[in-house]
Structure formats: structure tokens, C-alpha cells
N, C-alpha and C positions, 0 to 999 in steps of 0.2 A: 504493500500500500504506500503511495507516495507521501512524502513529508508535507505538512501544511505549507511550508515556505515554497516547496517545489510546485505545489498546486497553484499558489498565488502567482508565481512567475509564469506558469503556463497560461493562466487566465489573462494576465496582462499582455502576454505575447499574442494570444488570439485576438484580443481587443485591438491591438495595434495592426494586426494583420488584416482584419476585416473592415475596420472603420475607414481607412483611406479609400477603399473601393468606391465609396460614395462619390468622392471628388475625382476619381481617375477618369470619369467620363467628362465630356466637354462641359465647361461652365457656360460659355456663350459660344456663338458661332466661331469655330476655329480656335478656341482658347481652352486650355485645361489648367488645373491647379498644379503647382509645384509642391509635392508632398515632402516634408522634412522627415529625417530618419525617425523622429519621435511621433510621427503621425499628424503633425500640425500642417495647416495650409495658410500661408501668409500670417503666421502667428496665432491663428485660430485653432481651437481644439475641436475634434470631431464629435458630432451629436447626431443621433438618429431621430426619425419621426416619432411623435407620440402616437400610441394606438388610438384610433378613432373611438373605440369603445370607452376610453377613459376621458374623453373631451366633453365639455359642456359649454353652453353659450351664456355669457354674462348678460343680465338684463340690460336692454338697450339704453336705459336711463343713465347707466354708469359708463358708457363708451361714446366715442366720437368716431365718425367715419365708418369703416367696415365693422361688422359684428365682431365682438371680442370673444374668442374661443380659448379656453384654458383647460388644464387638467382639473378634474372634479376635486382633487385633494386641495387645490389652491383656493377654491371658491370661498369657503367660510372665512378664512383670514382676509381675503381680498375685500369681501363685503364689510367685514369689521373695520378694516382700514378706511374704506370710503365713509362709513358711518362716523368714525371718530374724526376724520378730517372735516366732514360736513358739520359736526357739532362744535368745532373749534374756530372761534372768530379770528384767531391769528393766521389762519390759512388765507384769508382775504380773497376767497374765490372757491372754485370747485376743482377737485382732482378727478380726472377721468382717464379711462383706459384708451390709449391711442392705437397701439398695435400689439397683438397678443400672439397666439400660436400661429406660426407660418410653416407650412409643409416645406419639404426640401424642394419640391417642384415650384412652389410659389416663391421661395427664396431665390431660386435661379432667375426668375423674372425680375425680382427686385435688384439682384446683383448685376444683371445685364442691361439695366436701363442706361447706364453711363458708359457705353462701349467706346466712347471717344477717348477715355482714359484707360490706363493699363490696369489689369486685374489687381496688381499689387497696390496701386494707388486707391482703387475702389475699396480694397479690403481694409483700409484704415478706418473707414466709417461704415462699411457694410460687409458682413461676413459672407464668405462664399457658400453656395448651397452644400448642405451636409456639415456645416461648421458654425451654425448659428444656434445660440441658446434658445431662440424663439421656437425652433422646431420641437423642443422638448415639451412645450406646453406649460413650463414652469416659469417662463420669463415674459415680461410685458414692458411696454413703454407707457409712461404717464404723460398726460397733457394737462394744461391748466386753462380753465375757463372762468372769466374772460381772459383771452390771451394778452391783452394790453400791449399789442405791438410786437410781442416776442413770438416768432414762428415756432411751430411744433418741432420737437427734436433738434433744438439748437441750444448752444451753451448759455444763452441769455436766460434760460429757464432757471439756472442755478441761483440767480439773484432774486427770484420771486419768493414771497412768503410761503407759498405752497411747497416749493422745493426745499426750503429750509425746514418746514414741518416734516417732510418726508425723511430728511437726514436725521432728524431728532427722534422720529417715532416709528418709521417703517420696520426697523429690526425687531421691535416688540410684537409685530404681526408676522414675523418670519421672513421679511424681505431684506435683501442686501444689494448694494450697488455694485454691479459686476465690473464696470470699467471706470474707476476713479481717475482723476487727473494724474498724469505721469505714470500710468500703469506699465508694468514690465512687458505686457503683450504688445505694446506700441499701438494699441487701438485708441481711436478717438475718445476723448473724455465724453461720457454719456450720462449726465445727471438725470436723465429721464428713464434710463434702462435699469430695471431691477429684476432680480431672480428670487424665487421663493424656495427656502430650504426648511421652513418650519421654525417656530420660535424655540422649540426644543426637539431633541432627537426622538422623543416619545410621541410627538404630535402625529395624528393620523396622516400617513403618506409621507412624512418627513424623511424617514429612513431611505425611501426610494429616491426622493429628490436629492438628498445628500450624497447618495451613491453616484447619481448622474453627474453631479458637480464636484465630486471628491477631488479630482485632479486639478480642476480650475481653482478650487479653494485652497489647495495646498501650494500650488505654484504661483498663483496670482491672487492674493487675498483681496476680498472686497473691502470697500471703505465708503460708508460704514458697513460693517459686517455683523452677522449674527454670531455672537460669541458661543464657543462650544460649551456644552454643559460640563461643569466642573463638579465632580463628586468628591467631597471631603471625607476622608476616612480618619476617624480618631483612633489612635493607637494607645491603649492603656499601658502605662509604665509597668514593667514587671514587678511583681510582689517579691520583696527580698525574702530569701529563705535562709534561716539560721544554719550555719555550717554544722555538719555532723562531726562531732569529735569522737574519735575512736578511743574507747577505754581499754587500756591494756589488761589482759586477763592475768589473774594472780596464779603463779605457779604453786602447786601443792608441794609442801615439804615432805620429804620421805625420811 
């Protein structure tokens, strides 16, 4: 029977073997992704499509533009986040879902819109198909209404009260900002893009989401991020035991 460490290495090897096949196909007409030895494409980690059976549609009141589709596990925390923001006057507006789950096929269309630029340049702000957190169903972009002159998915959002509220409060609902400024992935700073990993590892569905993003969270920490659950174990000091003194036996006189 193989050792646990050996099984882990085999699992990782298989993941790296199969994940890049998503992007080995053409990205756009006549273009393909350059796969790094560790499986990344233009700095982005590989992700697969969320199963359709696990997707639900957010009530239209909470979204702008296209219907927002997410994993069912994310929905309770997302609705609680919207309710908390709605009830906090410091938000000075409304938070809405702008872009949620995008299939790999749809991501290809998004990535290929700007074919006048090189794939590497586009990958700074748009992940290649098969390498977007959006395909997992655990990530979404937020928008602010009213926009007050700041276009959606632009850095000016970070200066809004709603974005400041997100930074201060989103982690307690299980959301963390995937691409902070100056991130090591060299991906554009995206104050609007957040992924869900659950406020704690025991939250329903959180273990699966944390598994999906385990590598990203280890290599490229979110900021702000959901802190890992710390379990404190209290060790009782040992009880002193009195030493046992051997009593010499008396020899019988003959």
C-alpha cells in the first residue's frame, strides 16, 4: 500500500497533468496559451467548470447586467453580505453582483474580445479560458450603485465607501480579495473581485471551496483574506511525582 506522502505526490502530478489540457486548445483564432512547467498560463492557475447541478441563480434584485449564477454553497453568505451592506449607512449606496460564474466557453469569448493585443497583455486583466476563478462558481465581481462616475470593474471602485465596507466586512461572510495590489501573480489589482472560501472550514461547502483555492491561497495570499481557523490546545503541566527511594534490605546475621 503506498505511503500517504506518495499518494499526495501522485494526486498533484495528475492534477498538473490534466489541468493544462484545458488551455492546450486554441484560446482565440490562431492563438494558444503558453503553459508553464507548474501548470500556470500567463501567471494564472488552472480551474475547471463548476457542475451545473451545483449552480443557482441569485435573485435579480441583487445583480446588474446578466443573471448572476453561483454555487449553491455560496448563496447564504452572499445574501447575508448584501443584507448587512444594505443595512449599513456607511456603504452610501448598494452593493450588487456584476459578474459571477462564467463557463470556460464563455470565458474564451471574454478573453478574445481584445484580439488586437497579445494574449499575455490581455491576461493581466482577464484570465485565459480554463484559468479563471469565475469558472468555479465561487468567485464574483461586485459593483456599486449608484456608480457616481466610476465605471464597473475599475480601480476607482476602491475609493468608494462600499468598497471600503467590503474590505472591512467581507471576510466575516467568507469572502476574500483574490488579486490585491502588487500581487505576486502580476494580475491587475481587482478590488471588485472576491472569492468565497467560507468564514470557517466547518461552514457548509467551505471545505470544497478551500480545496479548489488551496494552491492560490498558499502561493498568492488574498488581502484581505479569511484567516485560517486556529485551534488552541492547552497542555496541562505534568504533575510532579515524588522520586522513589530504594530502601536497602537488612542482611540477616548468622
